[in-house]
C-alpha positions in Angstrom: 18.8 -7.7 -15.5 19.1 -8.3 -11.8 16.5 -7.1 -9.4 16.8 -7.1 -5.7 14.7 -5.6 -2.9 15.8 -4.2 0.4 13.5 -3.1 3.3 14.0 0.0 5.3 11.3 -0.1 8.0 8.1 -0.1 5.8 9.9 1.1 2.6 10.9 -1.3 -0.1 13.8 -0.2 -2.3 13.8 -2.0 -5.6 17.3 -2.1 -7.1 17.5 -2.6 -10.8 20.7 -3.5 -12.5 20.3 -3.5 -16.3 17.3 -2.8 -18.5 13.7 -2.2 -17.5 12.3 -3.3 -20.9 9.9 -5.7 -22.6 12.2 -8.5 -21.7 12.4 -7.7 -18.0 9.2 -5.9 -17.1 7.5 -9.1 -16.0 10.4 -9.9 -13.6 10.1 -6.4 -12.2 6.3 -6.9 -11.6 6.7 -10.3 -10.1 9.4 -9.0 -7.6 7.2 -6.1 -6.6 4.2 -8.4 -6.3 6.0 -10.4 -3.6 6.4 -7.3 -1.5 2.8 -6.2 -2.1 1.6 -9.6 -0.9 3.5 -8.9 2.3 1.5 -5.7 2.7 4.3 -3.3 1.7 2.9 -0.3 -0.1 5.8 2.2 0.0 8.4 1.7 -2.7 11.5 3.5 -4.0 12.7 2.3 -7.4 16.5 2.8 -7.6 17.5 3.7 -11.2 21.2 4.1 -10.4 22.2 1.1 -12.5 19.4 1.2 -15.1 20.9 1.2 -18.5 17.6 1.4 -20.5 13.9 1.9 -20.0 11.3 1.4 -22.8 7.5 1.6 -23.0 7.0 -1.8 -21.3 9.3 -0.6 -18.5 7.2 2.6 -18.1 4.1 0.5 -18.1 5.5 -1.7 -15.3 6.2 1.5 -13.2 2.7 2.7 -13.8 1.4 -0.8 -12.8 3.3 -0.6 -9.6 2.0 2.9 -8.9 -1.6 1.7 -9.4 -1.1 -1.3 -7.1 0.3 0.7 -4.2 -2.3 3.4 -4.5 -4.9 0.7 -3.8 -3.2 0.2 -0.5 -2.8 4.0 0.0 1.0 3.8 -0.7 3.4 5.6 -2.9 6.2 4.9 -5.4 9.2 7.2 -5.6 11.9 7.1 -8.2 15.6 7.8 -7.4 19.0 8.2 -9.0 17.8 8.6 -12.6 20.5 9.2 -15.1 20.0 11.9 -17.8 18.5 9.5 -20.4 15.9 8.0 -18.0 15.0 11.5 -16.7 14.5 12.7 -20.3 12.3 9.7 -21.1 10.1 10.5 -18.1 9.9 14.1 -19.1 9.0 13.4 -22.7 6.3 11.0 -21.6 5.1 13.4 -18.9 5.5 10.7 -16.3 7.8 13.0 -14.4 4.6 14.6 -13.1 3.2 11.3 -11.9 6.1 10.2 -9.8 8.1 11.8 -7.0 11.7 11.8 -8.3 14.7 12.2 -6.0 18.4 12.5 -6.8 19.4 9.8 -4.3 17.8 6.7 -2.8 18.4 7.8 0.8 16.5 11.1 0.2 13.6 9.2 -1.3 13.4 6.7 1.6 13.6 9.6 4.2 10.5 11.2 2.6 8.5 8.4 3.9 9.5 9.0 7.5 
């Protein structure tokens, strides 16, 4: 898995390439923590290249949501494929996150 972050004004886009799973959730959290320490509280998680998400990956997303809410921020998810969208629906997490079809739409929602 490769994780990179891009900043657009005060919005951090977290790009994930690969799995968000038990093996990689800690890397995701550490990467997000770096942005949180810089007082960034608005995140878009880009799922365009996510090949798999498991329960640990879902927990990492919920962890990020909890962290940003302490700073009165938000987390939005973007570009989910059919499988990731189905997992979020089955776990009812689709009601806890704003989900957008494209990253640019999610970023613009913060403007």
